[in-house]
Structure formats: C-alpha cells, structure tokens
C-alpha positions, 0 to 999 in steps of 0.5 A: 490475494484474489485477482482483481480486474482493472474495473474492480481496482478503480472502483475499490479506491474510496478516496477519489471522485468518480470523474478521476477513476478512469485516469487511475493508471494501473500496474502491469496486472499480467505480471502480478503474482496474486497469491504472493501478495496481501495487497496491490501497491503501486506508484503513478509513473506520471505523478511519482508522489502518488500511489495506490493500495488495493486489497480485499476486505472480506469479500470486497475490494478496497483501496486508497490513493496516497501521496508520498512526502516530497522530501525523503527521510534523512539517511543514517537512521532506521525507519519502520513501515506501518504496514509490514513493520519492516525496519529499513534505512530511513530513505526507503520509508516515506510519510504518505498521506491519503485524502479523506473520502468525500467532502472532508477530503475535498476540504483538505482533510488527510490521514497519514502513515509511514509506508515502504516508499515503493509500496512493495511490502508483499515483496519484502515479506517474501524476500530471501536471505543472502545466504543460500537463498532461504526465505527470511521468514518461516511460513508461519511467521509470514502468515502472521505478518500478512494477517497484520498487514491486512488488518492495519491496511483495513484500519488505515482505510477505515480512517480514510473513510472516517469510520 
C-alpha cells in the first residue's frame, strides 16, 4: 500500500459528512509499515465500536467508516472475515455496518459485512506459524489473498456509495 497523509485519509472516507472529517481519529501513522498492508484499518479509541478502513482503489484513496455490533458473536464455533477469508473463533469476527454515503446514510440506510474485529487483516495475512517462525502463507498465496482483500474492499465501498 502507498503511504497516506492524514488529510488523504480523512478525505478518502466516503460515508462521513464534511463537518465530521476533522474529528476522525487517526492511528499511529509513524508506526505503519505501509508495504505490509492492503488497507489501513483501525478502531476509534474514544468510540470503541467505530472503525475505519482506508485503501487505494487504482490511484485514489477510498475509505469507509464502520460500526461493530455491540454484542460479540457466541464462542464455540468458527466465523470467517469477509475480507481476508480467515476462519477464526467467532468472538474475533464481528458484524460491521457502514452507513451509506449521502442522503441514504443520513436516513439510516446501512450496508453490513463480517470483518476481523480488530480490522487487522493485513497482519493476519502475514502471521507466522508457531513452528520455526515461518510464514503461514507462501508469497504467491499471500499475493492472491491480498488481491482478493482489495477487490472485496472495493466492492464493499461501492455498496456504501450505492453504485
């Protein structure tokens, strides 16, 4: 992923009003390893159920504001993130809804999907196995999964935009 400035990040989010943009909290960008991610995902420390996803769509930064379900999924069975397709214990995946952009969102229309609760799919994609600290995925597999994440995130954002 190409680096993004704070202004680019805030301007990229398609489903917030202009007066809300300055109040969007940002993650520690100085700690971000941009080349090891397909998107920038973070949760709002002041409003823990709110999160943000920002990515590059061709040459344009795009992003969405999402809200996690307040109740975690029940433990005891697996669940899968719709972006990275990683199967995990259910409490580590959450239903997120995004208000639609513009007037439909202001009327309460939303789009939902299941995501990694911490919005850290890029980290999960690059995790190491417990044995000998080797990557779980080969480079080729990781590239295929990364392309799928970007495609699915683009599709989700298109639904938020109503296109």
